[in-house]
C-alpha positions, -999 to +999 in steps of 0.1 A: +000+000+000+015+034-011+017+062+015-008+090+011+006+120-007+014+151+014+015+175-016-011+202-013-025+220-044-044+252-051-082+248-047-087+267-080-058+251-099-056+214-087-024+208-108-004+236-091+014+228-059+007+253-031+017+257+005+000+290+013-035+291+028-061+319+025-062+337+058-100+338+057-112+304+044-079+285+049-080+269+015-047+265-003-040+291-030-013+294-056+007+326-064-018+335-092-047+334-068-030+352-039-045+386-031-026+407-005-046+413+027-039+432+059-025+399+073-013+373+049-031+366+016-067+358+006-083+340-023-102+359-050-136+347-036-129+359-001-117+393-015-150+397-034-170+387-004-152+412+017-157+440-008-194+434-007-195+438+031-175+470+032-196+501+033-188+524+004-178+560+011-204+586+004-204+623-002-219+648+023-252+645+005-253+607+003-240+602-033-214+577-042-179+593-045-167+594-081-136+610-096-150+616-131-181+638-138-194+613-164-230+626-164-218+662-172-198+648-201-229+629-214-252+659-210-228+681-230-225+654-256-263+652-259-267+689-263-240+691-289-255+661-308-289+677-308-274+709-321-257+690-350-291+675-357-307+710-358-281+721-383-287+691-405-325+692-402-338+726-389-374+713-386-363+696-354-365+729-336-402+734-345-410+698-336-392+695-302-388+730-287-408+739-256-442+753-267-473+753-246-498+760-274-495+771-310-513+767-344-503+749-375-519+762-407-530+743-438-497+756-455-477+739-428-467+772-412-466+778-375-488+806-361-494+822-327-523+805-309-557+822-305-589+809-291-608+813-324-590+798-354-599+786-389-612+750-393-582+740-415-558+750-386-549+727-358-532+731-324-496+720-316-476+720-284-482+705-250-519+711-253-519+688-283-505+660-262-468+667-270-457+665-234-422+655-244-416+692-253-413+699-215-379+681-216-367+680-252-367+718-254-340+718-228-316+700-252-321+724-282-304+758-288-306+787-312-292+781-347-260+800-357-280+828-373-310+827-349-320+853-324-297+877-306-271+852-295-269+827-323-242+801-318-232+818-285-264+804-270-251+768-269-215+779-263-223+799-232-247+772-219-222+744-224-193+764-208-216+771-178-226+734-177-190+724-177-179+748-150-209+743-126-220+708-135-187+691-126-187+706-091-223+697-084-220+662-098-190+653-077-208+665-046-241+649-052-232+617-070-245+607-104-281+596-096-290+627-075-273+649-101-294+635-130-326+640-109-316+676-101-308+684-138-340+669-152-363+684-125-347+718-130-352+716-168-388+705-162-394+733-137-383+758-162-406+745-189-436+743-166-432+779-155-430+788-192-462+769-198-480+786-169-470+822-176-461+823-214-476+792-230-476+808-265-439+816-265-416+789-280-385+785-259-354+763-261-321+759-243-304+743-213-305+775-193-333+764-170-314+733-160-282+753-156-299+779-133-310+749-112-274+738-110-265+773-099-290+772-071-277+738-061-241+752-059-253+779-036-273+756-013-245+730-011-219+757-002-240+770+027-246+735+039-209+727+039-199+759+056-178+771+027-165+807+023-196+824+009-178+855-004-170+839-038-203+819-038-223+851-032-206+869-061-214+839-083-251+840-073-252+878-077-240+874-113-265+846-119-294+867-107-282+898-126-281+877-157-316+865-149-328+901-149-308+913-179-317+883-200-354+889-195-354+912-225-339+886-249-345+852-234-371+833-214-369+846-178-397+822-169-375+792-179-346+806-159-366+813-128-384+780-130-352+761-132-337+781-103-366+775-080-368+738-089-331+733-084-332+751-050-361+729-038-343+696-048-310+706-033-326+717+000-340+682+003-307+667-005-288+689+019-311+688+049-324+652+048-316+632+080-282+616+078-293+581+087-310+552+069-339+575+059-318+599+039-322+583+005-359+578+011-365+614+021-345+627-009-362+605-034-396+614-018-389+651-022-380+647-058-412+626-064-434+652-047-418+680-068-423+660-100-460+655-091-465+692-084-449+701-117-469+676-137-502+685-120-496+722-126-489+715-162-520+694-166-541+721-149-528+747-173-534+725-203-569+718-191-575+756-188-562+762-223-582+735-240-613+745-221-621+709-210-625+716-173 
């Protein structure tokens, strides 16, 4: 009878001789399977199991810590892509810009809405069921030869998004940042619908004003030096007033207010297990308020109350 072999092998590679045990499960592991630990080495499975049990670091507002502002890059890319689409097919603007109510004539032309219109005209805009305009308008900008600003419209907005968005995203984390951006854009469109439903608007300014409000609220919550932050907000509010003559102040103000509400919920939610629930709940309540307000205005315009 042959003596039993005393050679030990790696549990993952049975043909490889091994004399080192995993300090967690005590199985033998070869050099290819060794992962350095605080004491000794661990096998790949124990390393993965340990990583799942380690609590991930969070920002002051509950978001996951990231080093790359990926969402800001994506948002800029989407705006630029939409702008290229406008240049190739200008009709995209009329189809997707924010418009509460308008008229389309038998000649295909777009006309200002009025309560009494010819039988061969039909309505367009949110009142005609085009609810997507509440968000799609926030990704469109003036063509190079359009309006007062032309191509500067998208350039200024994207530079602002780059400067403010990166800071806000890294503080909030990606999920909270996306919710803030979209709710700010929606808030701007809804205020346009409520106050100036016949005016077509487009641009990311409403969402960017929401990011500006978030930057201010976060700075106060973190106890930052407010001198520079106050100068930034003063410039933002000054631009809100000055731009009222050339752009949609309703969209700017709506985005600013929505962004402030969302970030106040992020900043002052309880720092315990309820935080994510409170933050998500506040966003959901704001979304409902905005949609109900939009629906009420549409109902008023269509006279179906």
